[in-house]
C-alpha positions in Angstrom: -29.9 20.8 -64.3 -27.4 18.6 -66.4 -27.7 18.7 -70.5 -24.8 15.8 -71.1 -26.0 12.3 -70.9 -23.1 9.8 -70.1 -23.0 6.6 -71.3 -21.6 5.1 -68.2 -20.2 6.9 -64.9 -18.2 4.9 -62.8 -18.3 6.0 -59.0 -14.8 5.4 -57.3 -11.4 5.1 -58.9 -9.9 2.6 -57.0 -9.0 -0.3 -58.4 -12.2 -2.0 -59.7 -13.1 1.2 -61.0 -9.8 2.0 -63.0 -9.5 -1.6 -64.4 -12.6 -1.1 -65.6 -12.2 2.5 -67.0 -8.6 1.0 -68.8 -10.9 -2.1 -69.8 -13.5 0.0 -71.8 -10.4 2.2 -73.2 -8.6 -0.6 -75.0 -11.5 -1.8 -76.7 -12.7 -0.1 -79.6 -16.5 -0.7 -78.6 -16.6 2.3 -76.5 -14.6 4.8 -78.8 -17.8 6.7 -79.3 -18.8 6.0 -76.0 -19.1 9.6 -73.2 -17.9 7.6 -69.6 -17.6 10.1 -66.2 -15.2 8.9 -63.6 -16.3 10.3 -59.8 -14.3 10.3 -57.1 -14.3 12.4 -53.9 -10.2 11.2 -54.0 -8.1 12.8 -56.3 -5.9 9.6 -56.3 -2.7 11.4 -55.7 -1.3 9.3 -52.4 0.3 5.9 -52.0 -2.8 4.8 -50.0 -2.4 0.6 -50.8 -0.3 -1.9 -51.7 -1.5 -4.7 -53.6 -0.2 -7.8 -54.3 -0.9 -10.7 -56.8 0.7 -13.4 -58.7 0.9 -14.7 -62.5 2.9 -16.9 -64.7 5.6 -14.9 -66.8 5.9 -11.5 -67.6 2.8 -9.4 -67.2 1.0 -6.0 -68.4 2.1 -4.2 -65.4 5.2 -5.1 -65.2 6.2 -1.9 -66.2 4.7 -0.7 -62.2 5.6 -3.4 -60.2 7.3 -2.7 -57.5 9.1 -5.7 -56.3 9.0 -9.4 -58.0 9.6 -12.6 -56.0 9.8 -16.4 -57.5 10.0 -17.9 -53.7 8.2 -17.3 -50.1 7.8 -18.8 -46.9 5.2 -20.5 -44.8 5.8 -20.8 -40.9 3.4 -21.8 -38.2 4.7 -22.6 -34.6 6.4 -25.5 -35.6 8.0 -25.2 -38.9 9.1 -23.1 -41.5 8.2 -23.5 -45.2 10.4 -22.9 -48.1 7.8 -22.9 -51.4 9.0 -22.5 -54.9 6.3 -20.1 -56.6 7.4 -21.3 -59.9 5.8 -21.5 -62.3 4.1 -18.3 -61.3 6.1 -15.1 -60.1 4.0 -12.9 -57.1 4.1 -8.9 -57.8 4.1 -6.0 -56.1 2.0 -2.5 -57.3 1.6 0.5 -55.4 -1.6 2.1 -55.3 -0.5 5.7 -56.6 1.6 4.3 -59.2 -1.3 2.2 -60.9 -3.4 5.8 -60.4 -1.0 7.4 -61.9 -0.5 5.1 -65.0 -4.2 5.2 -65.3 -4.6 8.2 -65.4 -2.0 8.9 -68.2 -3.9 6.4 -70.2 -7.4 7.2 -69.4 -6.0 11.0 -70.3 -4.9 9.7 -73.9 -8.6 9.5 -75.3 -11.6 12.3 -74.8 -14.2 9.5 -74.0 -13.8 10.0 -70.2 -14.2 12.9 -67.9 -12.7 12.8 -64.4 -14.7 14.8 -61.5 -13.1 15.0 -58.0 -16.0 15.6 -55.7 -18.4 13.1 -53.4 -21.8 11.4 -54.2 -24.0 12.0 -52.1 -27.1 10.1 -54.0 -27.9 8.5 -57.1 -31.6 8.0 -58.6 -32.6 5.9 -61.0 -35.5 7.2 -64.1 -35.1 7.1 -67.6 -31.3 7.9 -66.8 -30.1 7.9 -63.7 -29.8 10.9 -61.7 -26.1 11.4 -60.1 -26.2 14.5 -57.1 -22.7 15.4 -56.1 -22.3 18.1 -53.0 -22.2 20.7 -56.0 -23.4 18.7 -59.5 -25.7 17.0 -61.5 -24.9 14.8 -63.3 -27.1 12.1 -65.7 -25.8 8.3 -66.8 -27.6 5.7 -68.8 -25.7 3.2 -67.0 -23.9 3.5 -63.8 -21.1 1.3 -62.2 -20.9 1.8 -58.5 -18.0 1.0 -55.9 -19.7 1.8 -52.5 -20.7 -0.8 -50.9 -24.4 -1.3 -50.1 -25.7 -0.1 -46.6 -27.6 -3.1 -46.2 -24.4 -5.5 -45.8 -23.9 -4.0 -42.4 -27.2 -4.5 -41.3 -26.2 -8.0 -39.7 -29.8 -8.8 -39.8 -29.0 -12.2 -41.9 -27.5 -15.4 -41.5 -24.3 -14.7 -44.2 -21.3 -14.7 -42.5 -19.0 -11.5 -42.1 -15.7 -11.7 -41.5 -13.0 -9.0 -41.6 -8.9 -9.0 -43.2 -7.8 -6.0 -41.1 -4.0 -5.5 -40.9 -1.7 -2.6 -40.0 1.8 -2.4 -41.8 4.8 -1.0 -40.8 7.3 0.2 -44.1 10.7 -0.2 -42.4 14.6 0.8 -43.3 17.1 -0.6 -41.8 20.6 0.7 -41.3 22.4 -3.0 -42.4 21.2 -5.6 -44.7 18.5 -7.4 -42.7 16.4 -9.5 -45.5 16.8 -11.5 -47.8 15.0 -9.7 -50.8 14.5 -13.2 -53.0 11.4 -14.3 -51.3 8.8 -13.3 -49.2 6.7 -14.4 -46.3 3.2 -15.6 -47.2 2.3 -16.4 -42.7 4.2 -16.2 -40.2 1.6 -17.9 -37.7 4.8 -17.8 -34.5 3.8 -14.3 -33.5 -0.3 -15.5 -33.5 -2.5 -13.7 -31.3 -4.4 -16.0 -29.1 -6.9 -17.9 -30.0 -7.3 -16.1 -33.7 -6.2 -16.5 -36.9 -3.1 -13.9 -37.4 -0.1 -13.9 -39.0 2.7 -11.4 -39.7 2.8 -10.8 -43.8 6.9 -9.5 -44.9 7.2 -8.0 -48.4 11.5 -7.5 -48.7 11.7 -4.6 -51.4 15.6 -5.0 -50.9 18.2 -6.2 -48.5 17.4 -2.8 -46.2 13.8 -1.9 -46.5 10.3 -4.0 -45.9 7.0 -3.8 -45.5 5.5 -5.6 -42.7 1.7 -5.9 -42.0 0.1 -8.0 -39.1 -2.9 -9.3 -40.3 -6.1 -11.0 -38.5 -8.7 -12.6 -40.0 -11.8 -11.8 -37.4 -14.6 -10.3 -36.8 -13.9 -7.3 -34.8 -10.8 -5.2 -35.1 -8.1 -4.8 -32.8 -7.0 -2.0 -31.2 -4.2 0.1 -32.7 -1.7 -0.4 -30.3 -2.1 -4.2 -30.3 -0.7 -4.0 -34.2 2.2 -1.7 -33.2 2.5 -4.2 -30.3 3.0 -6.7 -32.7 5.2 -5.4 -35.6 7.6 -4.0 -32.9 8.1 -7.5 -31.2 8.5 -9.3 -35.1 11.4 -6.5 -35.9 13.2 -6.7 -32.6 12.7 -9.7 -31.4 11.8 -12.4 -34.3 14.3 -10.3 -37.0 16.6 -8.9 -34.2 16.5 -5.7 -35.8 17.4 -3.2 -33.9 18.2 0.1 -35.5 15.0 1.1 -37.9 13.2 3.6 -39.5 9.2 3.3 -40.0 9.3 4.9 -43.3 5.5 4.7 -44.1 2.2 3.3 -42.1 -0.6 1.0 -44.1 -4.1 0.2 -42.9 -6.8 -2.2 -44.2 -9.6 -3.5 -43.8 -11.5 -5.9 -46.3 -14.7 -7.7 -45.9 -14.1 -11.1 -46.2 -18.1 -12.5 -46.6 -20.3 -15.0 -48.7 -23.0 -12.1 -48.6 -24.8 -11.6 -51.6 -23.5 -8.5 -52.9 -24.5 -9.2 -56.3 -28.6 -8.8 -55.3 -27.9 -5.0 -55.5 -27.5 -5.2 -59.4 -29.9 -3.5 -61.5 -30.4 -2.6 -64.9 -29.0 0.1 -64.6 -26.4 0.0 -61.6 -23.6 -2.3 -61.1 -21.8 -3.0 -58.4 -18.0 -3.5 -58.7 -15.6 -4.1 -56.8 -15.9 -5.1 -52.8 -19.7 -3.4 -53.2 -20.1 -6.0 -56.4 -18.4 -9.4 -55.2 -15.6 -9.0 -56.9 -12.8 -9.8 -54.4 -11.8 -13.2 -53.5 -14.2 -13.6 -49.7 -11.8 -16.1 -48.2 -8.3 -14.5 -49.3 -9.2 -10.6 -49.7 -7.4 -10.5 -53.0 -8.6 -8.2 -55.4 -5.8 -6.4 -57.7 -6.2 -9.2 -60.4 -9.3 -10.4 -59.8 -10.8 -6.2 -60.4 -9.0 -6.6 -64.0 -11.0 -9.7 -64.6 -14.2 -9.1 -63.6 -14.1 -5.3 -65.4 -13.0 -7.4 -68.8 -16.0 -9.8 -68.6 -18.1 -6.6 -67.8 -16.7 -5.4 -71.2 -17.7 -8.1 -73.0 -20.7 -8.8 -71.5 -21.8 -5.2 -72.6 -20.6 -5.6 -76.1 -23.1 -9.1 -76.0 -26.0 -6.8 -74.7 -26.5 -8.8 -71.8 -26.6 -7.4 -68.2 -23.0 -6.4 -66.7 -22.5 -8.3 -64.2 -23.8 -11.5 -65.8 -21.5 -14.8 -64.7 -18.7 -12.4 -62.7 -19.8 -14.4 -59.6 -18.7 -18.5 -59.8 -21.4 -20.1 -57.6 -19.6 -23.4 -57.0 -16.1 -21.4 -55.8 -18.7 -18.8 -53.3 -20.0 -22.4 -52.0 -16.4 -23.2 -50.8 -15.3 -19.6 -49.5 -18.9 -19.9 -47.5 -17.7 -23.4 -45.8 -14.1 -21.8 -45.1 -15.7 -18.6 -44.3 -18.0 -20.5 -41.5 -15.2 -22.6 -40.0 -13.2 -19.0 -39.8 -16.1 -17.7 -38.0 -16.8 -20.2 -35.7 -13.7 -21.4 -34.3 -11.2 -18.6 -35.7 -8.0 -20.5 -33.7 -7.8 -23.2 -36.6 -6.7 -20.9 -38.6 -3.0 -21.6 -38.3 -4.0 -25.6 -39.5 -6.1 -25.0 -41.7 -3.4 -23.0 -43.8 -0.8 -25.2 -42.5 -2.1 -27.9 -44.4 -3.2 -26.1 -47.3 0.6 -25.5 -47.8 2.2 -28.2 -46.5 -0.1 -30.8 -49.0 -0.8 -29.2 -52.2 2.0 -28.1 -54.5 1.7 -24.5 -55.1 0.6 -24.3 -58.8 -2.5 -26.2 -57.0 -3.2 -24.0 -54.6 -2.7 -20.8 -56.9 -5.4 -22.3 -59.5 -7.6 -22.9 -56.8 -7.9 -19.5 -55.4 -8.0 -18.4 -58.8 -11.1 -20.3 -59.5 -9.5 -22.3 -62.2 -9.3 -25.8 -61.3 -11.6 -28.5 -62.0 -14.1 -30.4 -59.8 -11.6 -33.4 -60.0 -9.2 -31.0 -59.0 -11.1 -29.2 -56.0 -12.2 -32.4 -54.7 -8.6 -33.6 -54.5 -7.1 -30.5 -52.3 -10.3 -30.4 -50.7 -9.6 -33.9 -49.1 -6.8 -32.6 -47.7 -8.0 -30.4 -44.8 -9.6 -31.5 -41.5 -12.6 -33.1 -42.2 -14.9 -32.4 -38.9 -14.3 -28.7 -38.8 -16.1 -28.7 -42.4 -18.6 -31.3 -42.3 -20.2 -28.9 -39.0 -19.7 -25.7 -41.1 -21.5 -27.0 -43.4 -24.5 -28.4 -41.9 -24.9 -25.2 -40.3 -25.1 -23.6 -42.9 -27.4 -25.8 -44.8 -29.7 -26.1 -42.0 -28.9 -22.0 -40.4 
């Protein structure tokens, strides 16, 4: 049986788990604590790409792959060239973040990192964590695993998926303007869906292209490849290229109350804790902000999950998700309204949940009213 009782255990060392560990490492409050990190993966491969926006220089600039100050939004009828100022849009490769976080964590002896798969946790005086070959005890658990209740579909919550497949390609000749990225290109929309191409040029001869859906169900593997191939060869007119790597991902977009699974001894983090923005799927900076809030809550002696979720913005996201759930084909026109009728600073502040109610009303009034009113009424009476 385990003899050490850890003050905290973090299950999962993705963005949420490592952001939380880094926040703890950087705060003297945790200097005398013992913290366990458990993940079934060694996190030694580049399994995803994160992007985020922020003003000016940032703490992740040393591991940032690429930064853009301009973007494009393209629908079926027009192309908008958008300046991101005063924001920068930044790309971080997951492996660079994993390696950075592990270097930081290894500078202190408060952490122990275990590569193992958690099979069960049991709450008693302490929390017992059983893995395939070990037993650990901790006073409090931060758990990034999504509760199976989320997948039951026996409730009225909206469940959409942001799912995508990406190619990282290299070309023989200059093909890309790497001073600008494409946020959304709806000119290659799959019929009757919210689907688009996302293009991140990292040089004049290389780019990450992701074909992305916001929909209820996943696409077939060949459909992603068909759209990617068509975009590269027909839209971009690139005939000679090499696929250097492939990325795939599925991100829940839901108003499901993930926070209800928090207890006195267990705090859900990351997607499992509702830290991912439901309407956009952005997670990296949200995980950083939420981790800092958790640390502040611990120091104040209150529940770690307190005040993480902003109920006003969760309400906005719920209505938006309901519209896409019931009328998925409206995505192109909704996002067109968002980018055409608002300045980028207002949009990004709104997505960061940093706007006032007056500013939010001003933004909301620029969208089509009928679909959102219909969705609101459905949410109220369902």
